[in-house]
N, CA, C, O and the ligand as a Tripos MOL2 file, in Angstrom:
@<TRIPOS>MOLECULE
protein
  269   267    68     0     0
PROTEIN
NO_CHARGES

@<TRIPOS>ATOM
      1 N         105.5100   69.7630  116.1550 N.3       1 MET1
      2 CA        105.8330   70.3350  114.9180 C.3       1 MET1
      3 C         105.1900   71.6370  114.6560 C.2       1 MET1
      4 O         104.1700   71.8500  115.3120 O.2       1 MET1
      5 N         105.5620   72.5220  113.8590 N.am      2 SER2
      6 CA        105.0230   73.8150  113.5940 C.3       2 SER2
      7 C         104.0690   73.6880  112.4780 C.2       2 SER2
      8 O         103.9650   72.6600  111.8080 O.2       2 SER2
      9 N         103.3390   74.8130  112.2870 N.am      3 ASP3
     10 CA        102.4200   74.9020  111.2170 C.3       3 ASP3
     11 C         103.0350   75.3150  109.9070 C.2       3 ASP3
     12 O         102.4580   75.3160  108.8200 O.2       3 ASP3
     13 N         104.2370   75.6530  110.1400 N.am      4 GLN4
     14 CA        105.0090   76.4610  108.9580 C.3       4 GLN4
     15 C         105.1960   75.4790  108.0370 C.2       4 GLN4
     16 O         105.6340   74.3680  108.3360 O.2       4 GLN4
     17 N         104.8130   75.8990  106.6420 N.am      5 PRO5
     18 CA        104.9210   74.9660  105.5070 C.3       5 PRO5
     19 C         106.4950   74.8670  105.2690 C.2       5 PRO5
     20 O         107.2210   75.8130  105.5760 O.2       5 PRO5
     21 N         106.9440   73.8250  104.7750 N.am      6 ASP6
     22 CA        108.3760   73.5310  104.4230 C.3       6 ASP6
     23 C         108.8190   74.1160  103.1590 C.2       6 ASP6
     24 O         109.1820   73.4030  102.2240 O.2       6 ASP6
     25 N         108.8030   75.4330  103.0980 N.am      7 ILE7
     26 CA        109.2790   75.9360  101.7300 C.3       7 ILE7
     27 C         110.5040   76.5510  101.7010 C.2       7 ILE7
     28 O         110.8570   77.2490  102.6520 O.2       7 ILE7
     29 N         111.2550   76.3750  100.6650 N.am      8 ILE8
     30 CA        112.5880   77.1700  100.6780 C.3       8 ILE8
     31 C         112.2930   78.4840  100.0500 C.2       8 ILE8
     32 O         111.6980   78.7070   98.9960 O.2       8 ILE8
     33 N         112.8380   79.3320  100.9230 N.am      9 PRO9
     34 CA        112.7910   80.7750  100.4220 C.3       9 PRO9
     35 C         113.2410   80.9890   99.0170 C.2       9 PRO9
     36 O         114.4180   80.8230   98.6950 O.2       9 PRO9
     37 N         112.2570   81.3790   98.1260 N.am     10 ILE10
     38 CA        112.6500   81.6120   96.9190 C.3      10 ILE10
     39 C         113.0110   83.1500   96.5530 C.2      10 ILE10
     40 O         112.1690   83.9910   96.8680 O.2      10 ILE10
     41 N         113.9870   83.5060   96.0250 N.am     11 SER11
     42 CA        114.2540   84.7810   95.7490 C.3      11 SER11
     43 C         113.1850   85.4360   94.7600 C.2      11 SER11
     44 O         112.7640   84.7510   93.8270 O.2      11 SER11
     45 N         112.8090   86.5330   94.9100 N.am     12 VAL12
     46 CA        111.8270   87.2190   93.8740 C.3      12 VAL12
     47 C         112.6600   88.2090   93.0480 C.2      12 VAL12
     48 O         113.6850   88.8270   93.3340 O.2      12 VAL12
     49 N         111.9590   88.1760   92.0090 N.am     13 CYS13
     50 CA        112.7120   89.2340   91.0420 C.3      13 CYS13
     51 C         112.5510   90.7160   91.3250 C.2      13 CYS13
     52 O         111.4640   91.2900   91.3870 O.2      13 CYS13
     53 N         113.6190   91.2180   91.4730 N.am     14 PRO14
     54 CA        113.6840   92.6430   92.0460 C.3      14 PRO14
     55 C         112.9640   93.7360   91.0110 C.2      14 PRO14
     56 O         112.6930   94.8930   91.3350 O.2      14 PRO14
     57 N         112.7250   93.1880   89.7980 N.am     15 ILE15
     58 CA        112.1180   94.0260   88.7650 C.3      15 ILE15
     59 C         110.3940   93.9750   89.0540 C.2      15 ILE15
     60 O         109.7270   94.9730   89.3280 O.2      15 ILE15
     61 N         109.9840   92.9160   88.9560 N.am     16 CYS16
     62 CA        108.4480   92.6770   89.0660 C.3      16 CYS16
     63 C         108.0940   92.1170   90.0640 C.2      16 CYS16
     64 O         106.8970   92.3070   90.2780 O.2      16 CYS16
     65 N         108.7790   91.2590   91.0780 N.am     17 GLY17
     66 CA        108.4610   90.6690   92.2570 C.3      17 GLY17
     67 C         108.0120   89.3230   92.0990 C.2      17 GLY17
     68 O         107.5030   88.7200   93.0430 O.2      17 GLY17
     69 N         108.1570   88.8380   91.0370 N.am     18 LYS18
     70 CA        107.6010   87.3980   90.6370 C.3      18 LYS18
     71 C         108.8910   86.6080   91.1280 C.2      18 LYS18
     72 O         110.0260   87.0800   91.1960 O.2      18 LYS18
     73 N         108.5160   85.3640   91.4460 N.am     19 PRO19
     74 CA        109.4380   84.3220   91.9200 C.3      19 PRO19
     75 C         110.5400   84.1080   90.8690 C.2      19 PRO19
     76 O         110.2890   84.0660   89.6650 O.2      19 PRO19
     77 N         111.8910   83.9610   91.4340 N.am     20 ALA20
     78 CA        112.9530   84.1820   90.3820 C.3      20 ALA20
     79 C         113.0150   82.6320   89.8050 C.2      20 ALA20
     80 O         112.6540   81.6750   90.4900 O.2      20 ALA20
     81 N         113.4690   82.5230   88.5930 N.am     21 VAL21
     82 CA        113.7690   81.1460   88.1030 C.3      21 VAL21
     83 C         115.4110   81.1160   88.1040 C.2      21 VAL21
     84 O         116.2090   82.0490   88.0170 O.2      21 VAL21
     85 N         115.6460   79.5650   88.2470 N.am     22 VAL22
     86 CA        116.9630   79.3640   88.5250 C.3      22 VAL22
     87 C         117.9590   79.8780   87.4910 C.2      22 VAL22
     88 O         119.0160   80.4210   87.8120 O.2      22 VAL22
     89 N         117.5660   79.6770   86.2210 N.am     23 GLN23
     90 CA        118.2090   80.0270   85.0520 C.3      23 GLN23
     91 C         118.4590   81.4470   85.0030 C.2      23 GLN23
     92 O         119.4500   81.8720   84.4080 O.2      23 GLN23
     93 N         117.5930   82.2620   85.6150 N.am     24 ASN24
     94 CA        117.7100   83.6580   85.3810 C.3      24 ASN24
     95 C         117.9040   84.4010   86.6550 C.2      24 ASN24
     96 O         117.8370   85.6290   86.6850 O.2      24 ASN24
     97 N         118.1400   83.6880   87.6920 N.am     25 ARG25
     98 CA        118.2810   84.4000   89.0940 C.3      25 ARG25
     99 C         119.2490   85.4800   89.0960 C.2      25 ARG25
    100 O         120.2260   85.4320   88.3490 O.2      25 ARG25
    101 N         119.0400   86.4710   89.9010 N.am     26 PRO26
    102 CA        117.6780   86.4610   90.7990 C.3      26 PRO26
    103 C         116.5480   86.9900   90.0850 C.2      26 PRO26
    104 O         115.6070   87.4610   90.7240 O.2      26 PRO26
    105 N         116.5390   86.9660   88.9170 N.am     27 PHE27
    106 CA        115.3880   87.5090   88.0940 C.3      27 PHE27
    107 C         114.4330   86.2500   87.5750 C.2      27 PHE27
    108 O         114.8090   85.0790   87.5140 O.2      27 PHE27
    109 N         113.1580   86.7330   87.2260 N.am     28 CYS28
    110 CA        112.1320   85.5920   86.8400 C.3      28 CYS28
    111 C         112.2680   85.5440   85.4500 C.2      28 CYS28
    112 O         111.5900   84.6880   84.8820 O.2      28 CYS28
    113 N         113.0430   86.3210   84.7130 N.am     29 SER29
    114 CA        113.0840   86.0270   83.3560 C.3      29 SER29
    115 C         114.2480   86.8310   82.7700 C.2      29 SER29
    116 O         114.7450   87.7780   83.3800 O.2      29 SER29
    117 N         114.7030   86.3870   81.4640 N.am     30 ARG30
    118 CA        115.9330   87.1440   80.9720 C.3      30 ARG30
    119 C         115.5550   88.5570   80.7000 C.2      30 ARG30
    120 O         116.4090   89.4350   80.8200 O.2      30 ARG30
    121 N         114.1350   88.8850   80.2830 N.am     31 ARG31
    122 CA        113.6820   90.2000   80.2330 C.3      31 ARG31
    123 C         114.0120   91.1450   81.1520 C.2      31 ARG31
    124 O         114.4520   92.2720   80.9270 O.2      31 ARG31
    125 N         113.7330   90.5340   82.4050 N.am     32 CYS32
    126 CA        113.7470   91.4370   83.8510 C.3      32 CYS32
    127 C         115.4220   91.5060   84.0190 C.2      32 CYS32
    128 O         115.9540   92.5290   84.4490 O.2      32 CYS32
    129 N         116.0320   90.5730   83.7190 N.am     33 ALA33
    130 CA        117.5160   90.6470   83.8890 C.3      33 ALA33
    131 C         118.0760   91.7330   83.0900 C.2      33 ALA33
    132 O         118.9300   92.4660   83.5880 O.2      33 ALA33
    133 N         117.6270   91.9130   81.7810 N.am     34 LEU34
    134 CA        118.2070   92.9710   80.9150 C.3      34 LEU34
    135 C         117.5740   94.3890   81.3920 C.2      34 LEU34
    136 O         118.1610   95.4510   81.1830 O.2      34 LEU34
    137 N         116.4960   94.3140   81.9600 N.am     35 LEU35
    138 CA        115.8560   95.5570   82.3530 C.3      35 LEU35
    139 C         116.5560   95.9960   83.5270 C.2      35 LEU35
    140 O         116.6800   97.2080   83.7050 O.2      35 LEU35
    141 N         117.0400   95.1640   84.3700 N.am     36 ASP36
    142 CA        117.6950   95.5490   85.4940 C.3      36 ASP36
    143 C         119.1990   96.2040   85.1140 C.2      36 ASP36
    144 O         119.7150   97.2190   85.5840 O.2      36 ASP36
    145 N         119.6680   95.3760   84.2120 N.am     37 LEU37
    146 CA        120.9770   95.9530   83.5380 C.3      37 LEU37
    147 C         121.0120   97.3200   82.9330 C.2      37 LEU37
    148 O         121.8560   98.1770   83.1960 O.2      37 LEU37
    149 N         120.0160   97.4410   82.1010 N.am     38 GLY38
    150 CA        119.7090   98.6210   81.4440 C.3      38 GLY38
    151 C         119.4660   99.7490   82.5080 C.2      38 GLY38
    152 O         119.9120  100.8900   82.3900 O.2      38 GLY38
    153 N         118.7600   99.3340   83.4850 N.am     39 ARG39
    154 CA        118.3140  100.4040   84.6660 C.3      39 ARG39
    155 C         119.5840  101.0280   85.2250 C.2      39 ARG39
    156 O         119.7590  102.2460   85.2770 O.2      39 ARG39
    157 N         120.5680  100.0020   85.6890 N.am     40 TRP40
    158 CA        121.6570  100.7560   86.4020 C.3      40 TRP40
    159 C         122.7750  101.2730   85.3320 C.2      40 TRP40
    160 O         123.6080  102.1110   85.6750 O.2      40 TRP40
    161 N         122.7530  100.8540   84.3230 N.am     41 ILE41
    162 CA        123.5710  101.4020   83.2160 C.3      41 ILE41
    163 C         123.0840  102.8190   82.9910 C.2      41 ILE41
    164 O         123.7820  103.8330   83.0030 O.2      41 ILE41
    165 N         121.6780  102.7260   82.7680 N.am     42 GLY42
    166 CA        121.1120  104.2900   82.3980 C.3      42 GLY42
    167 C         121.2340  105.2210   83.6430 C.2      42 GLY42
    168 O         121.3840  106.4340   83.4940 O.2      42 GLY42
    169 N         121.1640  104.6140   84.9220 N.am     43 GLY43
    170 CA        121.2820  105.3400   86.0440 C.3      43 GLY43
    171 C         122.8000  106.0810   86.1700 C.2      43 GLY43
    172 O         123.0050  107.2140   86.6070 O.2      43 GLY43
    173 N         123.6620  105.2540   85.7350 N.am     44 ASN44
    174 CA        124.9940  105.6570   85.8160 C.3      44 ASN44
    175 C         125.2890  106.8820   84.8480 C.2      44 ASN44
    176 O         125.9920  107.8050   85.2600 O.2      44 ASN44
    177 N         124.7610  106.8980   83.5730 N.am     45 TYR45
    178 CA        124.9030  107.7670   82.7270 C.3      45 TYR45
    179 C         123.9910  108.9890   82.8190 C.2      45 TYR45
    180 O         124.2970  110.1260   82.4600 O.2      45 TYR45
    181 N         122.9330  108.6360   83.3020 N.am     46 ARG46
    182 CA        121.8830  109.7150   83.5130 C.3      46 ARG46
    183 C         122.2150  110.5410   84.8040 C.2      46 ARG46
    184 O         122.2910  109.9910   85.9030 O.2      46 ARG46
    185 N         122.3930  111.7670   84.6400 N.am     47 VAL47
    186 CA        122.4790  112.6600   85.7470 C.3      47 VAL47
    187 C         121.1780  113.1750   86.1590 C.2      47 VAL47
    188 O         120.5190  113.8750   85.3900 O.2      47 VAL47
    189 N         120.7130  112.8270   87.4910 N.am     48 PRO48
    190 CA        119.4650  113.4960   87.9810 C.3      48 PRO48
    191 C         119.5900  114.8510   88.1090 C.2      48 PRO48
    192 O         120.5230  115.4360   88.6600 O.2      48 PRO48
    193 N         118.3720  115.4700   87.4490 N.am     49 THR49
    194 CA        118.5190  116.9750   87.3350 C.3      49 THR49
    195 C         117.7000  117.5650   88.5900 C.2      49 THR49
    196 O         116.6200  118.1310   88.4250 O.2      49 THR49
    197 N         118.2560  117.4030   89.7780 N.am     50 THR50
    198 CA        117.6560  117.8810   90.9790 C.3      50 THR50
    199 C         118.2000  119.4790   91.3020 C.2      50 THR50
    200 O         119.3830  119.7890   91.4440 O.2      50 THR50
    201 N         117.1370  120.3250   91.3730 N.am     51 GLU51
    202 CA        117.4850  121.6060   91.5350 C.3      51 GLU51
    203 C         118.0940  121.7670   92.8730 C.2      51 GLU51
    204 O         117.5280  121.2600   93.8410 O.2      51 GLU51
    205 N         119.3130  122.4960   93.0310 N.am     52 GLY52
    206 CA        119.9750  122.7540   94.3040 C.3      52 GLY52
    207 C         121.0580  121.6950   94.5160 C.2      52 GLY52
    208 O         121.9370  121.8320   95.3670 O.2      52 GLY52
    209 N         120.9620  120.6400   93.7120 N.am     53 ASN53
    210 CA        122.0400  119.5600   93.9230 C.3      53 ASN53
    211 C         123.2800  120.0300   93.4270 C.2      53 ASN53
    212 O         124.3040  119.6590   94.0000 O.2      53 ASN53
    213 N         123.3520  120.8150   92.4180 N.am     54 GLU54
    214 CA        124.5320  121.2180   91.9180 C.3      54 GLU54
    215 C         125.4970  122.0280   92.8890 C.2      54 GLU54
    216 O         126.7040  122.0860   92.6560 O.2      54 GLU54
    217 N         124.9360  122.6300   93.9510 N.am     55 GLU55
    218 CA        125.6960  123.4230   94.7600 C.3      55 GLU55
    219 C         126.6140  122.5620   95.5130 C.2      55 GLU55
    220 O         127.5980  123.0530   96.0670 O.2      55 GLU55
    221 N         126.3550  121.3190   95.5680 N.am     56 GLU56
    222 CA        127.1810  120.4000   96.3180 C.3      56 GLU56
    223 C         128.4120  120.2690   95.6320 C.2      56 GLU56
    224 O         129.4160  120.1300   96.3300 O.2      56 GLU56
    225 N         128.5480  120.2880   94.2160 N.am     57 GLU57
    226 CA        129.6170  119.7920   93.4070 C.3      57 GLU57
    227 C         130.3730  121.0510   93.3270 C.2      57 GLU57
    228 O         131.5470  120.9800   92.9630 O.2      57 GLU57
    229 N         129.9180  122.0690   93.5850 N.am     58 ASP58
    230 CA        130.7230  123.3170   93.5540 C.3      58 ASP58
    231 C         131.4440  123.8840   94.8910 C.2      58 ASP58
    232 O         131.2660  124.9750   95.4330 O.2      58 ASP58
    233 N         132.2210  122.9390   95.2280 N.am     59 ARG59
    234 CA        133.0030  123.0910   96.5470 C.3      59 ARG59
    235 C         134.3700  123.7710   96.3200 C.2      59 ARG59
    236 O         135.2490  123.3490   95.5680 O.2      59 ARG59
    237 N         134.4180  124.8530   97.0570 N.am     60 PRO60
    238 CA        135.8690  125.3940   97.0620 C.3      60 PRO60
    239 C         136.8990  124.4940   97.3690 C.2      60 PRO60
    240 O         136.6800  123.6190   98.2070 O.2      60 PRO60
    241 N         138.0810  124.5840   96.7700 N.am     61 LEU61
    242 CA        139.2850  123.7850   97.2730 C.3      61 LEU61
    243 C         139.7050  124.4460   98.3140 C.2      61 LEU61
    244 O         140.0430  125.6260   98.2220 O.2      61 LEU61
    245 N         139.7410  123.6950   99.5680 N.am     62 ASP62
    246 CA        140.2070  124.3940  100.8310 C.3      62 ASP62
    247 C         141.6060  123.4480  101.2980 C.2      62 ASP62
    248 O         141.9610  123.2890  102.4660 O.2      62 ASP62
    249 N         142.2320  122.9230  100.1890 N.am     63 GLU63
    250 CA        143.3960  122.0710  100.5690 C.3      63 GLU63
    251 C         144.6200  122.9230  100.4590 C.2      63 GLU63
    252 O         144.8290  123.4970   99.3900 O.2      63 GLU63
    253 N         145.5040  123.0700  101.5260 N.am     64 ASP64
    254 CA        146.6750  123.6900  101.4710 C.3      64 ASP64
    255 C         147.8460  122.6260  101.0110 C.2      64 ASP64
    256 O         148.3710  121.8550  101.8140 O.2      64 ASP64
    257 N         148.1510  122.6800   99.7540 N.am     65 THR65
    258 CA        149.2500  121.7430   99.2990 C.3      65 THR65
    259 C         150.5610  122.4690   99.1220 C.2      65 THR65
    260 O         150.7230  123.2780   98.2070 O.2      65 THR65
    261 N         151.5140  122.1690  100.0210 N.am     66 PRO66
    262 CA        152.7760  122.8310   99.9610 C.3      66 PRO66
    263 C         153.5500  122.3250   99.0000 C.2      66 PRO66
    264 O         153.5400  121.1180   98.7590 O.2      66 PRO66
    265 N         154.3510  123.2290   98.3020 N.am     67 ASP67
    266 CA        154.9360  122.7900   97.1440 C.3      67 ASP67
    267 C         156.3830  122.4970   97.5210 C.2      67 ASP67
    268 O         157.1700  122.0800   96.6710 O.2      67 ASP67
    269 ZN        110.7390   89.8010   86.6840 Zn       68 ZN68
@<TRIPOS>BOND
     1     1     2 1
     2     2     3 1
     3     3     4 2
     4     3     5 am
     5     5     6 1
     6     6     7 1
     7     7     8 2
     8     7     9 am
     9     9    10 1
    10    10    11 1
    11    11    12 2
    12    11    13 am
    13    13    14 1
    14    14    15 1
    15    15    16 2
    16    15    17 am
    17    17    18 1
    18    18    19 1
    19    19    20 2
    20    19    21 am
    21    21    22 1
    22    22    23 1
    23    23    24 2
    24    23    25 am
    25    25    26 1
    26    26    27 1
    27    27    28 2
    28    27    29 am
    29    29    30 1
    30    30    31 1
    31    31    32 2
    32    31    33 am
    33    33    34 1
    34    34    35 1
    35    35    36 2
    36    35    37 am
    37    37    38 1
    38    38    39 1
    39    39    40 2
    40    39    41 am
    41    41    42 1
    42    42    43 1
    43    43    44 2
    44    43    45 am
    45    45    46 1
    46    46    47 1
    47    47    48 2
    48    47    49 am
    49    49    50 1
    50    50    51 1
    51    51    52 2
    52    51    53 am
    53    53    54 1
    54    54    55 1
    55    55    56 2
    56    55    57 am
    57    57    58 1
    58    58    59 1
    59    59    60 2
    60    59    61 am
    61    61    62 1
    62    62    63 1
    63    63    64 2
    64    63    65 am
    65    65    66 1
    66    66    67 1
    67    67    68 2
    68    67    69 am
    69    69    70 1
    70    70    71 1
    71    71    72 2
    72    71    73 am
    73    73    74 1
    74    74    75 1
    75    75    76 2
    76    75    77 am
    77    77    78 1
    78    78    79 1
    79    79    80 2
    80    79    81 am
    81    81    82 1
    82    82    83 1
    83    83    84 2
    84    83    85 am
    85    85    86 1
    86    86    87 1
    87    87    88 2
    88    87    89 am
    89    89    90 1
    90    90    91 1
    91    91    92 2
    92    91    93 am
    93    93    94 1
    94    94    95 1
    95    95    96 2
    96    95    97 am
    97    97    98 1
    98    98    99 1
    99    99   100 2
   100    99   101 am
   101   101   102 1
   102   102   103 1
   103   103   104 2
   104   103   105 am
   105   105   106 1
   106   106   107 1
   107   107   108 2
   108   107   109 am
   109   109   110 1
   110   110   111 1
   111   111   112 2
   112   111   113 am
   113   113   114 1
   114   114   115 1
   115   115   116 2
   116   115   117 am
   117   117   118 1
   118   118   119 1
   119   119   120 2
   120   119   121 am
   121   121   122 1
   122   122   123 1
   123   123   124 2
   124   123   125 am
   125   125   126 1
   126   126   127 1
   127   127   128 2
   128   127   129 am
   129   129   130 1
   130   130   131 1
   131   131   132 2
   132   131   133 am
   133   133   134 1
   134   134   135 1
   135   135   136 2
   136   135   137 am
   137   137   138 1
   138   138   139 1
   139   139   140 2
   140   139   141 am
   141   141   142 1
   142   142   143 1
   143   143   144 2
   144   143   145 am
   145   145   146 1
   146   146   147 1
   147   147   148 2
   148   147   149 am
   149   149   150 1
   150   150   151 1
   151   151   152 2
   152   151   153 am
   153   153   154 1
   154   154   155 1
   155   155   156 2
   156   155   157 am
   157   157   158 1
   158   158   159 1
   159   159   160 2
   160   159   161 am
   161   161   162 1
   162   162   163 1
   163   163   164 2
   164   163   165 am
   165   165   166 1
   166   166   167 1
   167   167   168 2
   168   167   169 am
   169   169   170 1
   170   170   171 1
   171   171   172 2
   172   171   173 am
   173   173   174 1
   174   174   175 1
   175   175   176 2
   176   175   177 am
   177   177   178 1
   178   178   179 1
   179   179   180 2
   180   179   181 am
   181   181   182 1
   182   182   183 1
   183   183   184 2
   184   183   185 am
   185   185   186 1
   186   186   187 1
   187   187   188 2
   188   187   189 am
   189   189   190 1
   190   190   191 1
   191   191   192 2
   192   191   193 am
   193   193   194 1
   194   194   195 1
   195   195   196 2
   196   195   197 am
   197   197   198 1
   198   198   199 1
   199   199   200 2
   200   199   201 am
   201   201   202 1
   202   202   203 1
   203   203   204 2
   204   203   205 am
   205   205   206 1
   206   206   207 1
   207   207   208 2
   208   207   209 am
   209   209   210 1
   210   210   211 1
   211   211   212 2
   212   211   213 am
   213   213   214 1
   214   214   215 1
   215   215   216 2
   216   215   217 am
   217   217   218 1
   218   218   219 1
   219   219   220 2
   220   219   221 am
   221   221   222 1
   222   222   223 1
   223   223   224 2
   224   223   225 am
   225   225   226 1
   226   226   227 1
   227   227   228 2
   228   227   229 am
   229   229   230 1
   230   230   231 1
   231   231   232 2
   232   231   233 am
   233   233   234 1
   234   234   235 1
   235   235   236 2
   236   235   237 am
   237   237   238 1
   238   238   239 1
   239   239   240 2
   240   239   241 am
   241   241   242 1
   242   242   243 1
   243   243   244 2
   244   243   245 am
   245   245   246 1
   246   246   247 1
   247   247   248 2
   248   247   249 am
   249   249   250 1
   250   250   251 1
   251   251   252 2
   252   251   253 am
   253   253   254 1
   254   254   255 1
   255   255   256 2
   256   255   257 am
   257   257   258 1
   258   258   259 1
   259   259   260 2
   260   259   261 am
   261   261   262 1
   262   262   263 1
   263   263   264 2
   264   263   265 am
   265   265   266 1
   266   266   267 1
   267   267   268 2
@<TRIPOS>SUBSTRUCTURE
     1 MET1         2 RESIDUE 1 A MET
     2 SER2         6 RESIDUE 1 A SER
     3 ASP3        10 RESIDUE 1 A ASP
     4 GLN4        14 RESIDUE 1 A GLN
     5 PRO5        18 RESIDUE 1 A PRO
     6 ASP6        22 RESIDUE 1 A ASP
     7 ILE7        26 RESIDUE 1 A ILE
     8 ILE8        30 RESIDUE 1 A ILE
     9 PRO9        34 RESIDUE 1 A PRO
    10 ILE10       38 RESIDUE 1 A ILE
    11 SER11       42 RESIDUE 1 A SER
    12 VAL12       46 RESIDUE 1 A VAL
    13 CYS13       50 RESIDUE 1 A CYS
    14 PRO14       54 RESIDUE 1 A PRO
    15 ILE15       58 RESIDUE 1 A ILE
    16 CYS16       62 RESIDUE 1 A CYS
    17 GLY17       66 RESIDUE 1 A GLY
    18 LYS18       70 RESIDUE 1 A LYS
    19 PRO19       74 RESIDUE 1 A PRO
    20 ALA20       78 RESIDUE 1 A ALA
    21 VAL21       82 RESIDUE 1 A VAL
    22 VAL22       86 RESIDUE 1 A VAL
    23 GLN23       90 RESIDUE 1 A GLN
    24 ASN24       94 RESIDUE 1 A ASN
    25 ARG25       98 RESIDUE 1 A ARG
    26 PRO26      102 RESIDUE 1 A PRO
    27 PHE27      106 RESIDUE 1 A PHE
    28 CYS28      110 RESIDUE 1 A CYS
    29 SER29      114 RESIDUE 1 A SER
    30 ARG30      118 RESIDUE 1 A ARG
    31 ARG31      122 RESIDUE 1 A ARG
    32 CYS32      126 RESIDUE 1 A CYS
    33 ALA33      130 RESIDUE 1 A ALA
    34 LEU34      134 RESIDUE 1 A LEU
    35 LEU35      138 RESIDUE 1 A LEU
    36 ASP36      142 RESIDUE 1 A ASP
    37 LEU37      146 RESIDUE 1 A LEU
    38 GLY38      150 RESIDUE 1 A GLY
    39 ARG39      154 RESIDUE 1 A ARG
    40 TRP40      158 RESIDUE 1 A TRP
    41 ILE41      162 RESIDUE 1 A ILE
    42 GLY42      166 RESIDUE 1 A GLY
    43 GLY43      170 RESIDUE 1 A GLY
    44 ASN44      174 RESIDUE 1 A ASN
    45 TYR45      178 RESIDUE 1 A TYR
    46 ARG46      182 RESIDUE 1 A ARG
    47 VAL47      186 RESIDUE 1 A VAL
    48 PRO48      190 RESIDUE 1 A PRO
    49 THR49      194 RESIDUE 1 A THR
    50 THR50      198 RESIDUE 1 A THR
    51 GLU51      202 RESIDUE 1 A GLU
    52 GLY52      206 RESIDUE 1 A GLY
    53 ASN53      210 RESIDUE 1 A ASN
    54 GLU54      214 RESIDUE 1 A GLU
    55 GLU55      218 RESIDUE 1 A GLU
    56 GLU56      222 RESIDUE 1 A GLU
    57 GLU57      226 RESIDUE 1 A GLU
    58 ASP58      230 RESIDUE 1 A ASP
    59 ARG59      234 RESIDUE 1 A ARG
    60 PRO60      238 RESIDUE 1 A PRO
    61 LEU61      242 RESIDUE 1 A LEU
    62 ASP62      246 RESIDUE 1 A ASP
    63 GLU63      250 RESIDUE 1 A GLU
    64 ASP64      254 RESIDUE 1 A ASP
    65 THR65      258 RESIDUE 1 A THR
    66 PRO66      262 RESIDUE 1 A PRO
    67 ASP67      266 RESIDUE 1 A ASP
    68 ZN68       269 GROUP 0 **** ****
């Protein structure tokens, strides 16, 4: 027998790193679940203001579409 303890791998809260609770999986609490939700919603709406990143969006249309 090995020395490894027989523990079931518990998922940890991606927000605070605490062990997740079944009711709120994969989060430890409802608060963290809401935090995560707000995080990715906010991330979707908020445009990161990184200088020089805008140039990538300013691509010239190089497509030849025959009429
Ligand atoms: Zn948490």
